[in-house]
Backbone of each chain as ProteinMPNN parsed JSONL, in Angstrom:
{"seq_chain_A": "XXXXXXXXXXXXXXXXXXXXXXXXXXXXXXXXXXXXXXXXXXXXXXXXXXXXXXXXXXXXXXXXXXXXXXXXXXXXXXXXXXXXXXXXXXXXXXXXXXXXXXXXXXXXXXXXXXXXXXXXXXXXXXXXXXXXXXXXXXXXXXX", "coords_chain_A": {"N_chain_A": [[40.903, -44.304, -0.947], [43.797, -42.812, -0.188], [45.984, -42.892, 2.257], [48.922, -41.733, 4.061], [51.41, -41.551, 6.759], [54.249, -39.761, 7.724], [57.098, -39.105, 10.084], [59.975, -37.481, 9.593], [63.218, -37.381, 10.103], [65.088, -34.538, 10.517], [65.383, -31.644, 8.026], [62.894, -31.393, 5.621], [63.044, -32.345, 2.373], [63.096, -31.148, -1.372], [62.854, -33.348, -2.776], [60.942, -34.711, -1.554], [58.379, -33.721, -2.267], [58.457, -33.749, -5.128], [58.599, -36.507, -5.411], [55.942, -37.131, -4.247], [54.268, -35.792, -6.349], [54.988, -37.44, -8.588], [54.276, -39.826, -7.626], [51.343, -39.718, -7.976], [50.975, -39.347, -10.567], [49.96, -41.661, -11.901], [47.199, -41.829, -11.237], [44.289, -40.592, -12.564], [41.904, -39.406, -11.582], [42.085, -37.148, -9.996], [42.114, -33.693, -10.126], [43.267, -31.462, -8.907], [46.053, -31.027, -7.08], [47.241, -29.659, -3.933], [49.458, -27.826, -1.991], [50.93, -27.315, 0.918], [53.827, -26.024, 2.379], [55.752, -25.763, 5.232], [57.814, -23.24, 6.73], [60.839, -22.905, 8.592], [61.317, -19.702, 9.974], [63.69, -17.183, 10.175], [63.238, -15.656, 12.842], [63.06, -12.772, 14.73], [63.971, -12.354, 17.985], [63.792, -10.345, 20.826], [66.064, -8.997, 20.137], [67.862, -11.439, 19.507], [68.509, -13.83, 16.841], [66.603, -16.266, 15.426], [68.188, -19.334, 14.488], [67.495, -22.005, 14.238], [65.089, -24.625, 14.546], [64.436, -26.981, 16.773], [62.412, -29.759, 16.718], [60.373, -31.759, 18.395], [58.583, -35.047, 19.038], [55.582, -36.855, 20.167], [56.036, -39.706, 19.286], [54.45, -42.302, 19.313], [51.752, -41.419, 19.766], [51.336, -40.061, 17.272], [50.711, -41.194, 14.955], [47.92, -42.3, 15.735], [46.639, -39.659, 15.962], [46.991, -38.344, 13.643], [45.389, -40.027, 12.022], [42.884, -39.552, 12.831], [42.469, -36.942, 12.095], [42.523, -37.126, 9.459], [40.108, -38.601, 9.271], [38.584, -36.589, 9.934], [38.632, -34.71, 8.242], [38.168, -36.323, 5.801], [35.558, -36.606, 6.058], [34.554, -34.268, 5.956], [35.052, -33.075, 3.361], [33.946, -34.306, 0.604], [35.129, -34.368, -2.012], [37.465, -34.964, -1.735], [40.51, -36.947, -2.597], [43.116, -37.803, -1.935], [45.295, -37.601, 1.017], [48.269, -36.721, 2.356], [50.809, -36.427, 4.739], [53.882, -34.884, 5.843], [56.325, -34.563, 8.433], [58.723, -32.824, 10.369], [61.153, -33.924, 12.534], [63.676, -33.511, 15.185], [66.71, -31.285, 14.325], [66.044, -28.327, 12.456], [66.935, -25.995, 10.15], [66.763, -22.402, 9.772], [64.928, -21.094, 7.177], [64.611, -23.57, 6.02], [62.523, -26.614, 5.139], [59.762, -27.755, 7.26], [57.551, -29.119, 7.497], [55.126, -30.78, 5.302], [52.353, -30.808, 3.467], [50.164, -32.204, 1.35], [47.1, -32.251, -0.706], [45.059, -34.077, -2.645], [42.364, -33.624, -4.64], [39.582, -33.726, -6.618], [38.698, -31.294, -7.471], [39.461, -27.888, -7.53], [38.684, -26.08, -5.58], [37.595, -27.463, -3.291], [40.304, -28.783, -2.549], [41.847, -26.852, -1.943], [40.487, -25.725, 0.37], [40.463, -28.011, 2.241], [43.007, -28.308, 2.353], [43.861, -26.282, 4.211], [42.244, -26.369, 6.257], [43.328, -28.791, 7.168], [46.107, -28.083, 7.586], [45.46, -26.358, 10.071], [44.13, -28.099, 12.019], [46.512, -29.768, 12.414], [48.192, -27.771, 13.591], [46.908, -27.727, 15.842], [46.288, -29.928, 17.093], [48.418, -32.135, 16.569], [50.81, -34.07, 18.543], [53.549, -32.443, 18.809], [56.331, -30.46, 19.728], [58.402, -27.554, 19.534], [61.631, -26.16, 19.782], [63.081, -23.007, 19.774], [66.178, -22.17, 18.482], [68.718, -20.075, 18.986], [71.222, -17.694, 17.323], [73.291, -17.285, 18.903], [73.327, -19.454, 20.504], [71.418, -19.602, 22.657], [68.488, -20.944, 23.724], [64.66, -21.614, 23.425], [61.817, -22.598, 24.384], [58.893, -22.979, 22.435], [55.536, -22.001, 23.109]], "CA_chain_A": [[41.539, -43.358, -0.174], [45.085, -42.974, -0.156], [46.581, -41.762, 3.095], [50.295, -41.983, 4.722], [51.846, -40.591, 7.679], [55.511, -40.279, 8.227], [57.78, -38.203, 10.671], [61.081, -37.429, 8.836], [64.477, -36.802, 10.764], [65.69, -33.031, 9.953], [64.591, -30.976, 7.141], [62.155, -31.975, 4.475], [63.736, -31.772, 0.702], [62.277, -30.845, -2.275], [62.652, -34.565, -3.129], [59.57, -35.498, -1.243], [57.434, -33.043, -3.336], [58.785, -34.605, -6.583], [58.097, -38.012, -5.411], [54.696, -37.433, -4.193], [53.635, -35.461, -7.449], [55.369, -38.406, -9.25], [53.387, -40.95, -7.269], [50.011, -39.478, -8.483], [50.736, -39.399, -12.052], [49.112, -42.573, -12.769], [45.849, -41.637, -10.977], [43.654, -39.706, -13.127], [40.747, -39.066, -11.02], [42.519, -35.88, -9.427], [42.277, -32.58, -10.89], [43.876, -30.704, -8.223], [47.078, -31.126, -6.413], [47.299, -28.662, -3.17], [50.483, -28.068, -1.305], [51.441, -26.637, 1.985], [55.19, -26.387, 3.13], [56.065, -24.88, 6.582], [59.219, -23.114, 6.341], [61.238, -22.104, 9.649], [61.475, -18.442, 9.737], [64.507, -16.514, 11.126], [62.371, -14.452, 13.677], [64.164, -11.839, 15.561], [63.269, -12.384, 19.308], [64.766, -9.485, 21.764], [67.512, -8.603, 19.601], [68.704, -12.503, 19.28], [67.76, -14.132, 15.567], [66.401, -17.783, 15.322], [69.383, -20.02, 13.654], [67.035, -23.337, 13.868], [63.919, -24.927, 15.48], [64.508, -28.134, 17.213], [61.492, -30.578, 16.734], [60.403, -33.397, 19.308], [57.135, -35.512, 18.707], [55.264, -38.113, 20.84], [55.851, -40.683, 18.126], [53.33, -43.234, 19.496], [50.506, -40.596, 19.462], [51.024, -39.026, 16.231], [49.684, -41.674, 13.711], [46.523, -42.018, 15.981], [45.967, -38.515, 16.035], [47.053, -37.969, 12.099], [44.543, -40.663, 11.516], [41.965, -38.868, 13.529], [42.646, -35.537, 11.58], [42.209, -37.439, 8.132], [39.123, -38.893, 9.072], [37.429, -35.633, 9.921], [38.8, -34.014, 6.712], [37.759, -36.74, 4.302], [34.348, -36.58, 6.212], [33.937, -33.053, 5.596], [35.383, -32.68, 2.134], [33.744, -35.337, 0.064], [35.792, -34.371, -3.314], [39.034, -35.084, -1.64], [40.974, -37.937, -2.964], [44.393, -38.381, -0.705], [46.03, -36.659, 1.905], [49.739, -36.94, 2.65], [51.478, -35.215, 5.776], [55.171, -35.221, 6.558], [56.476, -33.175, 9.665], [60.384, -33.039, 10.696], [61.643, -33.945, 14.068], [65.156, -32.86, 15.184], [66.894, -29.998, 13.879], [65.775, -27.607, 11.2], [67.529, -24.718, 9.916], [65.813, -21.488, 9.319], [64.944, -21.447, 5.653], [64.637, -25.144, 5.783], [61.131, -27.193, 5.224], [59.52, -28.833, 8.258], [56.004, -29.521, 7.371], [54.638, -30.622, 3.988], [50.962, -31.516, 3.373], [49.484, -32.668, 0.125], [45.827, -32.534, -0.661], [44.479, -34.154, -3.941], [41.005, -33.619, -5.019], [38.702, -33.66, -7.59], [38.548, -30.135, -8.122], [40.462, -27.099, -6.634], [37.87, -25.353, -4.377], [37.749, -28.563, -2.067], [41.412, -28.996, -2.524], [42.484, -25.318, -1.092], [39.568, -25.585, 1.686], [40.742, -29.131, 2.845], [44.513, -28.071, 2.866], [43.849, -25.156, 5.22], [41.497, -27.149, 7.657], [44.348, -29.791, 7.638], [47.042, -27.147, 8.614], [44.949, -25.855, 11.318], [44.208, -29.076, 12.658], [47.791, -30.271, 12.763], [48.825, -27.206, 14.539], [45.8, -27.863, 17.124], [46.309, -31.631, 17.606], [49.71, -33.034, 16.692], [51.699, -33.922, 19.573], [54.768, -31.82, 18.351], [57.028, -29.218, 20.306], [59.325, -26.892, 19.056], [62.343, -25.173, 20.388], [63.669, -22.167, 18.934], [67.636, -22.199, 18.757], [69.29, -18.739, 18.465], [72.398, -17.985, 16.704], [74.137, -17.11, 20.108], [73.144, -20.658, 21.231], [70.617, -20.035, 23.551], [67.269, -21.611, 23.244], [63.765, -21.216, 24.338], [60.51, -23.557, 24.085], [57.532, -22.243, 21.887], [54.478, -22.538, 23.719]], "C_chain_A": [[43.121, -43.801, 0.157], [45.597, -42.312, 0.974], [47.662, -42.432, 3.757], [50.786, -41.094, 5.791], [53.287, -40.61, 7.721], [56.251, -38.805, 8.799], [59.117, -38.445, 10.053], [62.153, -36.757, 9.981], [65.253, -35.844, 10.084], [64.767, -32.465, 8.964], [63.932, -32.075, 6.054], [62.624, -31.441, 3.215], [62.629, -31.529, -0.318], [62.055, -32.116, -2.966], [61.319, -35.138, -2.986], [58.604, -34.923, -1.904], [57.294, -33.552, -4.626], [58.094, -35.838, -6.417], [56.506, -38.006, -5.093], [53.834, -36.992, -5.43], [53.881, -36.819, -8.559], [54.299, -39.418, -9.206], [51.996, -40.831, -7.829], [49.707, -39.311, -9.801], [49.841, -40.465, -12.65], [47.623, -42.497, -12.551], [45.356, -40.619, -11.884], [42.432, -39.062, -12.768], [40.853, -37.466, -10.245], [42.567, -34.847, -10.323], [43.091, -31.259, -10.398], [44.706, -31.021, -7.215], [47.123, -29.688, -5.276], [48.564, -28.857, -2.299], [50.648, -27.35, -0.098], [52.694, -26.89, 2.394], [55.603, -25.365, 4.026], [57.784, -24.951, 6.393], [59.726, -22.667, 7.76], [61.743, -20.777, 9.233], [62.581, -17.931, 10.888], [64.046, -15.436, 11.926], [63.683, -13.95, 14.222], [63.269, -11.753, 16.955], [64.377, -11.514, 20.42], [65.93, -9.254, 21.482], [68.308, -10.036, 19.172], [67.819, -13.044, 17.461], [67.899, -15.835, 15.657], [67.267, -18.358, 14.229], [68.07, -21.149, 13.031], [66.023, -23.705, 14.961], [64.362, -26.449, 15.29], [63.121, -28.933, 17.562], [61.319, -31.847, 17.722], [58.657, -33.703, 18.952], [56.74, -36.784, 19.811], [54.769, -39.218, 19.807], [54.685, -41.748, 18.214], [51.885, -42.598, 19.429], [50.263, -39.951, 18.274], [50.271, -39.654, 15.118], [48.467, -41.93, 14.38], [46.092, -40.607, 15.558], [45.937, -37.98, 14.208], [45.852, -38.731, 11.3], [43.002, -40.134, 11.735], [41.8, -37.676, 12.472], [41.956, -36.049, 10.179], [40.814, -37.802, 8.062], [38.094, -37.844, 8.83], [37.43, -34.889, 8.469], [38.083, -34.711, 5.711], [36.167, -36.715, 4.697], [33.755, -35.318, 5.706], [34.137, -32.641, 4.11], [35.157, -33.998, 1.027], [34.465, -35.527, -1.476], [37.24, -34.862, -3.003], [39.344, -36.873, -2.071], [42.218, -38.722, -2.297], [44.634, -37.046, -0.119], [47.223, -36.979, 2.467], [50.265, -35.783, 3.585], [52.876, -35.921, 5.916], [55.348, -33.945, 7.693], [58.063, -33.934, 10.243], [60.279, -33.4, 12.187], [63.44, -33.689, 14.196], [65.267, -31.664, 14.369], [66.76, -29.48, 12.499], [66.166, -26.355, 11.064], [66.597, -23.468, 9.461], [66.127, -21.327, 7.794], [64.734, -22.721, 5.111], [63.13, -25.456, 5.907], [61.024, -28.04, 6.46], [58.36, -29.313, 8.162], [55.72, -29.629, 5.535], [53.23, -31.368, 4.096], [50.542, -31.287, 2.009], [48.32, -33.077, -0.006], [45.719, -32.84, -2.336], [43.138, -34.299, -3.876], [40.529, -33.634, -6.315], [38.81, -32.345, -8.357], [39.297, -28.981, -7.301], [39.801, -26.366, -5.243], [37.918, -26.293, -2.895], [39.179, -28.703, -1.469], [42.192, -27.562, -1.387], [41.648, -25.539, 0.075], [40.108, -26.69, 2.734], [42.235, -29.045, 3.396], [44.361, -27.085, 4.197], [42.945, -25.65, 6.57], [42.763, -28.09, 8.254], [45.673, -29.131, 8.51], [46.694, -26.728, 10.004], [44.819, -27.218, 12.448], [45.437, -29.727, 13.408], [48.328, -29.181, 13.818], [47.913, -27.168, 15.912], [46.082, -28.951, 17.755], [47.544, -32.644, 17.654], [50.478, -32.941, 17.838], [53.299, -33.547, 19.038], [55.215, -30.807, 19.288], [58.221, -28.768, 19.585], [60.347, -26.014, 20.218], [63.134, -24.444, 19.671], [65.349, -21.831, 19.624], [68.126, -20.826, 18.214], [70.679, -19.011, 18.083], [73.293, -17.758, 17.827], [74.207, -18.509, 20.781], [72.454, -20.992, 22.243], [69.414, -20.379, 23.137], [66.26, -21.205, 24.134], [62.568, -22.201, 23.734], [59.366, -22.7, 23.404], [56.284, -22.626, 22.47], [53.133, -22.07, 23.139]], "O_chain_A": [[43.505, -44.868, 0.635], [45.726, -41.095, 0.838], [47.509, -43.613, 4.067], [50.56, -39.887, 5.697], [53.676, -41.777, 7.766], [56.113, -37.708, 8.259], [59.456, -39.625, 9.96], [61.87, -35.742, 10.618], [66.016, -36.168, 9.174], [63.561, -32.71, 8.983], [64.329, -33.203, 5.76], [62.617, -30.232, 2.981], [61.433, -31.702, -0.081], [61.12, -32.136, -3.766], [60.679, -35.79, -3.811], [57.74, -35.734, -2.235], [56.214, -33.768, -5.175], [57.157, -36.201, -7.129], [55.811, -38.848, -5.664], [52.8, -37.617, -5.664], [52.953, -37.145, -9.299], [53.61, -39.834, -10.137], [51.457, -41.885, -8.168], [48.571, -39.159, -10.251], [49.126, -40.293, -13.637], [46.828, -42.943, -13.378], [46.105, -39.647, -11.99], [41.91, -38.24, -13.521], [39.87, -36.771, -9.989], [43.102, -35.096, -11.404], [43.467, -30.319, -11.098], [44.084, -31.38, -6.215], [47.03, -28.602, -5.848], [48.772, -29.991, -1.866], [50.274, -26.222, -0.418], [52.861, -28.027, 2.836], [55.795, -24.208, 3.65], [58.604, -25.831, 6.134], [58.906, -21.897, 8.262], [62.504, -20.668, 8.271], [62.487, -18.139, 12.098], [64.461, -14.301, 11.693], [64.829, -14.397, 14.219], [62.157, -11.231, 17.035], [65.489, -11.926, 20.752], [66.844, -9.257, 22.306], [69.346, -9.892, 18.526], [66.731, -12.605, 17.086], [68.915, -16.495, 15.875], [67.121, -17.922, 13.087], [67.71, -21.212, 11.856], [66.064, -23.213, 16.089], [64.585, -27.041, 14.234], [62.69, -28.762, 18.702], [62.112, -32.789, 17.741], [57.778, -32.88, 18.698], [57.608, -37.564, 20.202], [53.615, -39.553, 19.536], [54.033, -42.011, 17.204], [50.934, -43.281, 19.049], [49.217, -39.331, 18.085], [49.436, -39.064, 14.434], [47.564, -41.801, 13.553], [45.147, -40.5, 14.775], [45.006, -37.367, 13.684], [45.382, -38.307, 10.244], [42.102, -40.303, 10.913], [40.656, -37.62, 12.021], [40.943, -35.477, 9.777], [40.178, -37.486, 7.056], [37.147, -37.877, 8.043], [36.454, -34.588, 7.782], [37.448, -34.11, 4.845], [35.402, -36.799, 3.737], [32.666, -35.266, 5.133], [33.329, -31.831, 3.657], [36.144, -34.63, 0.652], [34.406, -36.603, -2.071], [38.06, -35.118, -3.886], [38.555, -37.797, -1.876], [42.301, -39.942, -2.16], [44.361, -35.903, -0.488], [47.032, -37.806, 3.358], [50.207, -34.576, 3.348], [53.056, -37.13, 6.06], [54.782, -32.856, 7.79], [58.368, -35.11, 10.438], [59.302, -33.114, 12.879], [64.223, -33.726, 13.246], [64.327, -31.086, 13.822], [67.249, -30.046, 11.521], [65.744, -25.534, 11.878], [65.648, -23.735, 8.724], [67.241, -21.4, 7.275], [64.682, -22.948, 3.903], [62.44, -24.746, 6.639], [61.878, -28.87, 6.771], [58.143, -30.171, 9.017], [56.038, -28.771, 4.711], [53.075, -32.399, 4.751], [50.584, -30.144, 1.555], [48.093, -34.202, 0.439], [46.169, -32.062, -3.176], [42.678, -35.099, -3.062], [41.396, -33.518, -7.181], [38.971, -32.262, -9.575], [39.768, -29.384, -6.237], [40.357, -26.184, -4.16], [38.197, -25.899, -1.763], [39.379, -28.745, -0.255], [42.865, -27.591, -0.357], [42.376, -25.528, 1.067], [40.209, -26.395, 3.925], [42.644, -29.501, 4.464], [44.948, -27.446, 5.217], [43.103, -25.223, 7.714], [43.113, -28.139, 9.433], [46.117, -29.464, 9.609], [47.493, -26.744, 10.941], [45.382, -27.231, 13.542], [45.462, -30.11, 14.578], [48.867, -29.595, 14.844], [48.298, -26.58, 16.922], [46.131, -28.96, 18.985], [47.708, -33.6, 18.412], [50.853, -31.828, 18.207], [54.129, -34.447, 18.913], [54.265, -30.163, 19.733], [58.987, -29.582, 19.068], [59.951, -25.403, 21.21], [63.923, -25.001, 18.908], [65.656, -21.431, 20.747], [67.913, -20.524, 17.04], [71.293, -20.053, 18.309], [74.396, -18.215, 17.529], [75.113, -18.716, 21.588], [72.508, -22.08, 22.816], [69.205, -20.074, 21.963], [66.463, -20.659, 25.218], [62.568, -22.46, 22.531], [59.0, -21.683, 23.992], [55.976, -23.797, 22.249], [52.077, -22.49, 23.611]]}, "seq_chain_B": "XXXXXXXXXXXXXXXXXXXXXXXXXXXXXXXXXXXXXXXXXXXXXXXXXXXXXXXXXXXXXXXXXXXXXXXXXXXXXX", "coords_chain_B": {"N_chain_B": [[52.92, -52.845, 44.361], [51.63, -51.236, 41.497], [53.622, -50.701, 38.176], [54.224, -48.165, 36.392], [54.971, -46.452, 33.267], [56.303, -43.019, 32.655], [56.225, -40.46, 30.504], [57.929, -37.744, 28.945], [57.444, -34.564, 27.772], [58.551, -31.433, 25.665], [58.801, -28.41, 27.343], [58.518, -29.706, 30.086], [60.476, -31.535, 30.037], [62.495, -29.816, 30.718], [62.071, -29.382, 33.449], [61.867, -32.19, 34.751], [64.255, -33.254, 34.094], [64.858, -35.32, 32.489], [63.726, -37.487, 29.827], [61.772, -39.681, 30.257], [60.563, -42.13, 32.691], [60.526, -44.917, 34.787], [57.69, -45.644, 37.136], [56.163, -45.995, 40.366], [53.115, -46.78, 40.556], [50.405, -44.932, 41.912], [46.951, -45.295, 43.017], [45.425, -43.717, 41.276], [44.878, -41.157, 38.777], [44.925, -38.796, 39.313], [46.084, -38.739, 41.919], [48.52, -39.4, 41.027], [49.347, -37.236, 39.696], [49.584, -35.429, 41.874], [51.526, -36.404, 43.329], [53.601, -36.06, 41.461], [53.715, -33.307, 41.57], [54.796, -33.238, 44.002], [57.234, -34.071, 43.597], [58.457, -32.777, 41.49], [58.432, -29.664, 41.892], [58.311, -27.683, 40.355], [56.846, -28.031, 38.066], [54.252, -27.104, 38.771], [54.147, -24.582, 37.706], [54.153, -24.972, 35.335], [52.399, -25.333, 31.968], [50.504, -28.069, 31.299], [48.84, -31.101, 29.544], [47.827, -34.424, 30.49], [48.196, -37.554, 29.078], [47.061, -40.919, 28.84], [47.977, -43.687, 28.12], [48.288, -42.801, 25.503], [46.035, -41.568, 24.912], [44.621, -38.327, 25.326], [43.439, -37.201, 28.241], [41.081, -35.503, 30.568], [39.884, -36.451, 32.656], [39.712, -38.212, 35.866], [41.145, -41.107, 36.32], [41.608, -44.829, 37.084], [44.907, -45.974, 37.517], [46.671, -48.75, 35.935], [49.041, -51.732, 35.886], [51.76, -51.071, 33.644], [50.715, -48.974, 32.405], [50.861, -46.245, 30.253], [51.78, -43.171, 30.773], [51.874, -39.631, 29.772], [53.301, -36.095, 30.037], [52.026, -33.622, 28.502], [53.093, -30.457, 27.074], [51.411, -27.461, 25.773], [50.809, -27.978, 22.173], [52.701, -27.466, 19.467], [53.114, -27.878, 16.594], [54.213, -27.555, 13.054]], "CA_chain_B": [[52.461, -51.5, 43.67], [51.899, -51.345, 39.88], [54.655, -50.144, 37.771], [53.646, -47.426, 35.133], [55.819, -45.664, 32.373], [56.023, -41.644, 32.445], [57.097, -39.602, 29.518], [57.753, -36.146, 29.361], [58.16, -33.551, 26.55], [58.912, -30.063, 25.571], [59.254, -27.547, 28.463], [58.405, -30.451, 31.185], [61.732, -32.018, 30.354], [63.436, -29.149, 31.489], [61.663, -29.564, 35.12], [62.062, -33.425, 35.157], [65.664, -33.549, 33.675], [64.88, -36.919, 31.914], [62.797, -37.89, 29.061], [60.99, -40.693, 30.879], [60.916, -42.944, 33.812], [59.475, -45.754, 35.334], [57.372, -44.844, 38.251], [55.445, -46.981, 41.135], [51.861, -45.855, 40.424], [49.307, -44.8, 43.054], [45.639, -45.652, 42.621], [44.627, -42.89, 40.297], [45.78, -40.353, 37.746], [44.955, -37.406, 40.11], [47.052, -38.889, 42.877], [49.888, -39.468, 40.165], [49.716, -35.735, 39.406], [49.615, -34.528, 43.167], [52.779, -36.959, 43.629], [54.565, -35.357, 40.606], [54.163, -32.057, 41.923], [55.561, -33.248, 44.949], [58.587, -34.648, 43.141], [58.83, -31.784, 40.578], [57.461, -28.559, 42.458], [58.384, -26.476, 39.233], [55.357, -28.355, 37.358], [52.963, -26.259, 39.449], [54.1, -23.305, 36.906], [54.289, -25.404, 33.754], [51.316, -25.705, 31.409], [50.678, -29.455, 30.264], [48.033, -32.021, 30.088], [48.25, -35.68, 30.752], [47.556, -38.73, 28.057], [47.037, -42.212, 29.062], [48.146, -44.739, 26.532], [48.385, -42.091, 24.401], [44.561, -40.648, 24.745], [44.34, -37.186, 26.253], [42.488, -37.206, 29.178], [40.807, -34.484, 31.656], [39.326, -37.275, 33.543], [40.597, -38.591, 36.718], [40.988, -42.713, 36.172], [42.532, -45.637, 37.619], [46.005, -46.55, 36.819], [47.167, -50.428, 35.981], [50.43, -52.124, 35.427], [52.058, -50.841, 32.124], [50.01, -47.643, 31.78], [52.044, -44.963, 29.545], [51.176, -41.643, 31.083], [52.467, -38.512, 29.133], [53.011, -34.966, 30.447], [52.139, -32.745, 27.163], [52.919, -28.983, 27.215], [50.753, -27.042, 24.558], [51.429, -28.479, 21.11], [53.427, -26.465, 18.622], [53.691, -28.41, 15.502], [54.059, -26.804, 12.085]], "C_chain_B": [[52.666, -51.67, 42.07], [53.246, -50.313, 39.331], [54.108, -49.462, 36.356], [54.978, -46.671, 34.446], [55.557, -44.111, 32.375], [56.614, -40.904, 31.545], [56.941, -38.125, 29.541], [58.281, -35.541, 27.908], [57.99, -31.95, 26.752], [59.404, -29.302, 26.859], [59.258, -28.659, 29.823], [59.608, -31.14, 31.326], [62.615, -31.22, 30.981], [63.509, -29.366, 33.073], [62.165, -31.075, 35.351], [63.688, -33.812, 34.886], [65.987, -34.733, 33.012], [63.551, -36.849, 30.85], [61.662, -38.812, 29.276], [61.41, -41.499, 31.771], [59.996, -43.587, 34.433], [58.856, -45.29, 36.732], [56.269, -45.99, 39.18], [53.982, -46.032, 41.26], [50.981, -45.83, 41.658], [48.093, -45.161, 42.256], [45.205, -44.834, 41.431], [45.48, -41.86, 39.646], [45.964, -39.164, 38.437], [46.102, -37.363, 41.262], [48.572, -38.827, 42.288], [50.332, -38.028, 40.146], [50.243, -34.831, 40.756], [51.521, -35.123, 43.479], [54.069, -36.275, 42.728], [55.066, -34.226, 40.75], [54.868, -31.743, 43.019], [57.21, -33.337, 44.697], [59.37, -33.399, 42.433], [58.076, -30.545, 40.837], [57.343, -27.617, 41.174], [57.32, -26.814, 38.307], [54.498, -27.664, 37.852], [52.907, -25.154, 38.343], [54.275, -23.683, 35.508], [52.883, -25.833, 33.188], [51.216, -27.061, 30.824], [49.6, -30.061, 30.613], [48.396, -33.309, 29.931], [47.383, -36.501, 29.469], [47.844, -39.881, 28.979], [46.956, -43.053, 28.141], [47.604, -43.993, 25.408], [46.822, -41.379, 23.975], [44.596, -39.524, 25.44], [43.124, -37.484, 27.001], [42.184, -35.993, 30.309], [40.257, -35.274, 32.657], [40.051, -37.988, 34.654], [40.172, -40.369, 36.279], [42.021, -43.632, 36.784], [43.529, -45.881, 37.111], [46.228, -48.138, 37.062], [48.608, -50.477, 35.453], [50.61, -51.84, 33.808], [51.59, -49.765, 31.529], [51.214, -46.939, 31.141], [51.193, -43.474, 29.71], [52.217, -40.488, 30.558], [51.898, -37.393, 29.896], [53.23, -34.124, 29.077], [51.772, -31.4, 27.571], [52.155, -28.558, 25.992], [51.605, -27.274, 23.086], [51.913, -27.156, 20.271], [53.917, -26.864, 17.266], [53.618, -27.164, 14.381], [55.612, -25.91, 11.851]], "O_chain_B": [[53.668, -52.142, 41.532], [53.72, -49.381, 39.981], [53.66, -50.117, 35.414], [55.931, -46.357, 35.159], [54.399, -43.861, 32.042], [57.775, -40.628, 31.846], [56.027, -37.471, 30.044], [59.201, -35.926, 27.187], [57.461, -31.371, 27.701], [60.465, -29.671, 27.362], [60.117, -28.383, 30.66], [59.985, -31.435, 32.459], [63.469, -31.693, 31.732], [64.511, -29.485, 33.778], [62.979, -31.164, 36.271], [64.217, -34.695, 35.561], [67.133, -35.172, 32.92], [62.529, -36.214, 31.11], [60.667, -38.75, 28.554], [62.621, -41.718, 31.805], [58.872, -43.149, 34.679], [59.55, -44.557, 37.437], [55.614, -46.789, 38.512], [53.814, -44.962, 41.845], [50.929, -46.838, 42.363], [48.136, -45.319, 41.036], [44.564, -45.436, 40.569], [46.667, -41.72, 39.942], [46.982, -38.492, 38.278], [46.826, -36.404, 41.531], [49.554, -38.36, 42.866], [51.45, -37.655, 40.5], [51.021, -33.877, 40.743], [52.47, -34.391, 43.756], [55.195, -36.031, 43.162], [56.189, -33.846, 40.416], [55.424, -30.674, 43.268], [58.125, -32.85, 45.36], [60.53, -33.064, 42.674], [57.119, -30.29, 40.106], [56.368, -26.884, 41.011], [56.826, -25.865, 37.698], [53.595, -27.568, 37.02], [51.796, -24.753, 37.998], [54.51, -22.866, 34.616], [52.212, -26.626, 33.848], [51.869, -27.242, 29.797], [49.146, -29.859, 31.739], [49.363, -33.478, 29.189], [46.279, -36.188, 29.024], [48.76, -39.827, 29.8], [45.985, -43.19, 27.396], [46.753, -44.354, 24.595], [46.581, -40.797, 22.917], [44.607, -39.848, 26.628], [42.058, -37.904, 26.55], [43.169, -35.576, 30.918], [40.13, -34.671, 33.723], [41.152, -38.418, 34.31], [39.031, -40.725, 35.984], [43.175, -43.249, 36.976], [43.347, -46.119, 35.917], [46.016, -48.694, 38.14], [49.21, -49.615, 34.812], [49.852, -52.246, 32.927], [51.869, -49.474, 30.366], [52.375, -47.091, 31.52], [50.329, -42.929, 29.024], [53.37, -40.515, 30.988], [50.753, -37.326, 30.343], [54.35, -33.947, 28.596], [50.739, -31.05, 28.142], [52.24, -29.358, 25.06], [52.751, -26.87, 22.885], [51.494, -26.017, 20.477], [54.926, -26.358, 16.775], [53.13, -26.064, 14.639], [55.721, -25.09, 10.94]]}, "name": "protein", "num_of_chains": 2, "seq": "XXXXXXXXXXXXXXXXXXXXXXXXXXXXXXXXXXXXXXXXXXXXXXXXXXXXXXXXXXXXXXXXXXXXXXXXXXXXXXXXXXXXXXXXXXXXXXXXXXXXXXXXXXXXXXXXXXXXXXXXXXXXXXXXXXXXXXXXXXXXXXXXXXXXXXXXXXXXXXXXXXXXXXXXXXXXXXXXXXXXXXXXXXXXXXXXXXXXXXXXXXXXXXXXXXXXXXXXXXXXX"}
């Protein structure tokens, strides 16, 4: 079982995706890699446009929470081979990527299911907060 | 009186005006919460949970020197 956890300052770049795929080329037991990329939407709120989201995280709590999520996922999906999670902190502009999850499994069905479960658990349990920054400079916390 | 470390996140920081501060610990977590409400009355209308040494808790417990207590508004990752 290969697992890793990273908080990344600023937006995630497609380099991360390429690097993750390349790093798995040597392994031949996986038949399916599934990705989730979370992108900052340019929502309209009361006539204002979201220009960016500022993320903050409880660094010291992120790793144990991620480990607990991974344990739960690996327990539920026996076909799973690896699970990688990256989340942004700091400013991420609309259209940029703020979260990347990569699941590798022997076959596609568990790869898809584990990915969806992982996204839901992260939204529920990861100690991360976001503040919407509007194009007029005002902001609000997302609760 | 033992010293503890308080850490604030998200909308709680708008109330406290700072991300963290040392605090003279009362005996228990419940007493701490009451003291925080006296110090920052606006916390009464903010939704948050408490963690002790990076573990979420809903139960009262004794506080000891060096404990790290965090006030965590609802999570919003992704």
